[in-house]
N, C-alpha and C positions, 0 to 999 in steps of 0.2 A: 799321455800315456803317463797309466799307474807303475810304482813298484812294491806292492802289495807288501804281506806275507812270502819273509822264508820257509819254506814248506821245509826245509834239512835234506830233501828228497837226495843229494850231492855228496851230504858229509863222506868223510872220507874218501872222499876221490882225492882228493891234494896229495894225503899219502899215496895213495894205489901211482900215483902218477906222482912224484918222486920215486916212488922203490924200482916201478919200472922204467924209466931212463937212470937210472945207476947202475940196476941188472943192465940193460945191452949197453952202456962205456961200457961197465967189468967185463961183459962176456958181447962182446960187440955185436951185437944179435941189431940185424937191420929194423924183423919185427915187434922188435920188444919197444925200439923205439922211436915206430912210429906211432904203438900204440900208446905208446905215452905221450907224440902229439896230437893225438888225436884228442884226448885227455888233456890238453892243454886249449884247445878250442873248445869243447866241450866250458874246458873253467870262465874260459874267458864270456865263453854265453852266459851264464849264472851268473856272473858279476855288472852280465848289463841285464841281466830280463827281467824283462817289466812286458805290463797287461793294459787294454785300449782301456780308457775312462766307457765305462761299468751304464750302459746308458739302458735299461729294462722300462717294459711293459708290459703288464701282467693283469687278466682277463679272467676269470670265473663264468662257469657258464653252470645251470645245475636244471637239471631235467624237471623238476619235481620242488619248486619251493617252498612251495604248502604243503608237504605230505602227509597220510594217516600212520602212527602206528607200524614201524614195521616194513613199511616198507621200503624200495631201496631207488636212490636216487643218483641216475649218472650227472657227477663231473665234470666239466670239459675246462681244463687249465692251456691257455694261447698265453707263451710264451716269444714277444718278439724283440730284437735287438735295435733300436732304436740310436744306436751311438753309429758311430762314423769306423771303426774297426773290428775286424772279423773274433771275434769267439772264439777260439782251438779248445776249451772243452770246460762247458758247463753245466754243472750242476745246480738243479729243481729241487727244492724239498719245501712242499707245500702240506703250509698252515688249516690239518686239521684240527677242526675243534675238539678237545677232549673224547667228549661225550659219544658221542658220533665215532661206528667201529667199519672200516673199509674189510668191504666185502667182497670186492673184487675190482684186483689187476694195482702197483705199487702209485703211491700222491707223494710219486716224483718221477723226474725225465733228467737225462743225460744224453747232451749230444752237442756240435760245431755246431755257429750259428753267424748265418753272414750281417751284413750291414741290411736292414730292412726284408730277412727272411723274420717269420715266427716258428719258432717248433709245436707239439700238442701233446699234449699225455691223458689221459681219461681214466678214469676210477669211479666205480662206487660204492658210500658206503652206504647204511642201514640206518633207518630215521628209526628217534627218540625220541623219547615225550621232550617238548620243551623249545628254547630259540636259543639258535646255535649259531656262533657267527666265526668266520672265518678266522687265523693272526698272520700275524703278516708272516707269508710265501721267503725262507732261507735263498742264496744265491751269495754258490762258491763258484768261481769262477779261475783257472791256471789258464796260465802260457803255455805254449806245448811242452818245453818240456819235465815242464810239473814241478821248477824250481821256485813258484811263487803263484801265488792266491791270493782273489780280495774276497772277502767274505760278506753280503750287505744283506737286508729285509727290503721287502715289494712288496704293500701293501694293498687285498683289494679291496675290500667290500663284496662284506656278500654272505646272507645269511639265512638259513634252512629253520623256521619254525612251524612247530610239532605239534597241532592241538587236537587232541582225542576230543571227539564229540562222547559229553556226556552223556555217556547210555547208561537204564536200569536195569543188569542182567540178575541181581536180588534184589532181596527185599530183606530190612532190616527188620525183626520187633524191635517197639521202645516201650521203653519201663513206663513207670505213670505218671511221671513228673508233668505236666502238660502247662501251656497256657489259655488263656480268654478266648480263645479263641476258635469256632469250631473245627473239625477233623476225626482221624481216623482215632486218635490212642485212649483206650475204653476209663472210665475213670468210677468213684464210686459219688460220682453228686448224680445225685436225680433229676430229672428235668426232661429234654425231647433228647429223642435220640430212634433208637433202633432193637435194642435189646430191653428187656422185662425186667422194671426195679423194683417196686411197689406201689401201693393204694395206698391207699388216705385221701382225708374228706374237700369235697366240692368247695372251691372256693368260686368268690361271684367273677365273671372278667377268666375262666379257663375256659382252655378249646372246646368246643361242643365235641369231635372228630376225638378230647383223646377220655369222652365219658364212658363207666364204665356201664353201658347199658344193660350188661345178662344184669349186674348188680341192681339197677337197677327195676328190672325186670321183678325179681327175686322180694330186696325188699322192701322199694319205695325210694331206697335215700340215695343222693346224686356221691357218688366218687369218679376225683381221678384218676390218673394209669401213665405214674411215671414211668418215663425209660432212664437205661443208661445211657448219658452226655456222651459224646463223646468226643474230644477235641483234639487242635492243634499242637504239636510237639514245635518247644522251643529248642533247635539241638544246633552247635556248637563243635565239626570236624576239626582238632587238636593231630595236626603228621607229629610226630618226632625224627627232627629234623637234626640232630645233635651229632656232632661228629662221630661220635662213641654207635650210635645209626648207622650209617654208611657199614656194610659189614653184609655180605652172602658167604655163601657155600660151596663156592666156587668163581676163579679168574671169570669165567661168562655167565657164572647166570647177575639176574637183578640180583639189586642189591632191597634191605629191606626197607629202606626209604623211598625207591622206588615200588618196591611191592605197597607201602603206606599210600603211598598218593595215588594208586592203581581204587584201593578199595574205596580209598574217601571220595572220587572222583563219581564210585558208582553209588556209594552209596547218595555222597548227593544229591544225580539226578532219579535214587528208591527215595530218598523221606521230598524231594521237591512235587516230582509227580504226587505223593500222597499227602496234598497238601501242608506239611507241614515245613518251617519256616528254619531253613538253614543256615551259618555258617561254617567260614575259614579260619581259621587259625593255625600257626608255624612255631612248633616251639624248638629253636636251635638260635645261632647267629643272628642266624638274616628273618629280621622283624615281617610277620606278615599276619592283617586279620582281616577279614571280610566282615561287617556284621553279621546277624542272620536276619534272613529277607526268604522275599518267592517274585517269583513273577519270571519272566521270557527274560527282561533284563536281567533280572540277577545270578539264570545259570550262566546267560554271553559272557559275564562278566565274571564266573570262577571260570569257566572253558577256560578264559587267558589266562585264570591267575594259574592254576596248574597247572596251563603249558609253558608260561616266560617267566615267570615268581622267580628270583635268584631264591626264594628256600628250598623249593622245590626242584634243583637241576639236580642232577645227578650224577655230580660228584663231592665229595666235599668236600661240607665252609670251611675259611680259615680265619676267620673274626674272630673275635672274643667274645665270651658266651658269658654270663653271672646269670647261673641256673635261679637262684633265688627269686632275684628280679624280676627273671620272664614268669613265675609261677605265680608272685604279686598280678604286673602287669596286667596275666587274663584274668587273673580273679577277678579284678573292677571291670573291664569291659565285661564277663558272663552276667548276663542278667539270674537275675533272685531263682528262674522256675527253668534255666537251660537245661540240658542234658550234654550231655560230653562223649562224643565217640570219639577214644583217646591213638592212636594208630603209631604202635610202638612197637619193633620187636622183645624190648625187656632186655636186654640184652647187659643191662645193670642195674643196682639196684635205686638208684634212683628216677628208674621213671616206674616201677614200682609207689616208691613216693611219692610220683605228682598222680597219678591213679587215684590213690588213698587219699592224698591231701582233696583233693577235690573233692571224691567223695564226701569226706569229712566236712564242709565247706556248702555239703549239700546238697549238691549235684551228683545226681543221676551219672553212672557213667557205666562206658563197657568197654571192653580192651577187643582196639581188631589187632592180635598178633602177629609178623608174619614171622616164620620159623625161620633163622634162618645156617640157623646152626646143621652137623651135620656128624658120621659118627667113622670117621675114617680116620683117627689116629686118638692116643689119652685125652689129650688134652681139649679138641673135639668133645670129647663125650664129655670130658668135665665140665664142659660150656654147656652142652645142653642139662645134661641133670639140675642143674647151677639154671637154667634155664628153668625149669621147669617146677624147681621149688618156688621162683617167686610167681609163674602161674597161681601155685596153691595156697600160696598166699592171702594171693588177692583173692582171689573162690575166698576162706576164710572170708576174709577181711567184707562179704557182700558184693562184692564186683565182678561184675558179667567179664568174662574173660570168655575169646570166638582167639583157637589153637589154629592159627592157619597154615596148614604142611605146606603139600603140594600141588591139592585137589584143589580146581575155581573155587570161586572164593563161594558161591549161592548152595557149594556141596559142604565144606563146612562150614555158613551161616546153618541148614536144615541141620546138620548134625550137634550142632553145639545147643542150638534151638531146643530140642529133644531134653536138654537137662536142670534148664531155666527155667526157674522161677518168673509168673508172674507177677 
């Protein structure tokens, strides 16, 4: 048996017993003396009350351990009393991961449990991107009177992994800085391609199919047609994951980091499908780097990274972060010809500083900025105005900016592309 902790539920009862006993003696009322006697019995039980040794087995089953985003997953929690005594007042609170919202049913259980018996609770959570591990389950046991309780934690390892498919739902236009490999980005370099660039004198070894036979027929001279080359881009998707970026317009809305990760995953797939070399980085306390590459294996690595890396977790990080060091480290990793797509809500001036510094280092920067602001209060309207000023500052610096509101990413991209200079 375990004494447990005193809940102080019966605090003050001894005083009431003394008052009842004194009043009974003074008034010679048998009912008051009887009440005082019952109180003495209760106080005696409270003084010796104890609960059995708690020995519980926790089992947890998921209807789908690898769901898609926004799928509802049913969680079945089973609690078995493996001890030798009856638990008259058992309360169980499951350790639901903080990023998962309970959509239906309470993630808790209250019951009495005989030795060998099992109680079951069922609830539903909504899946979000990432790898989510359940915390320890909290168990509270009280004796029948509620005078003492025992509080323990029981673990049952359970993990839900939600890895969204990297589907290209938007075509992200890139700027002119390119690599030496053939691809889709137009350059000013004449060579082999699809779009006419110029005509030059024929050189020995030029392909016959590029000879301008019309000019040969008119002038008798050989000339070679040059086309505008299209080269592959080397692109790094940088997601702002600082605590400052974990903001949302409402309690139930997605944070700017979640929207930034979604935008980066869409851009990754679109760029990879276009033949570009794509990498991923996080700008925040949890370091993350995936060097630019291409191919099916690279796509699989990126999918796992977006879903499970701590840097892209829906909850704010709590580690130390030195932004100046992070910028220098990112700069060393970027190839000289790499473009940068910086996904940030731009809720402070440092996000602007990062984009401008990368542009100054010679990297063509495009900022995708999910808007987390509202107009609900005067402070919120002021924050929106300050963010608008930051966007204008970047545009004046020559940085492309996509201001992404509530509409789908593809719609916002089509609207912004109309104002971008090539």
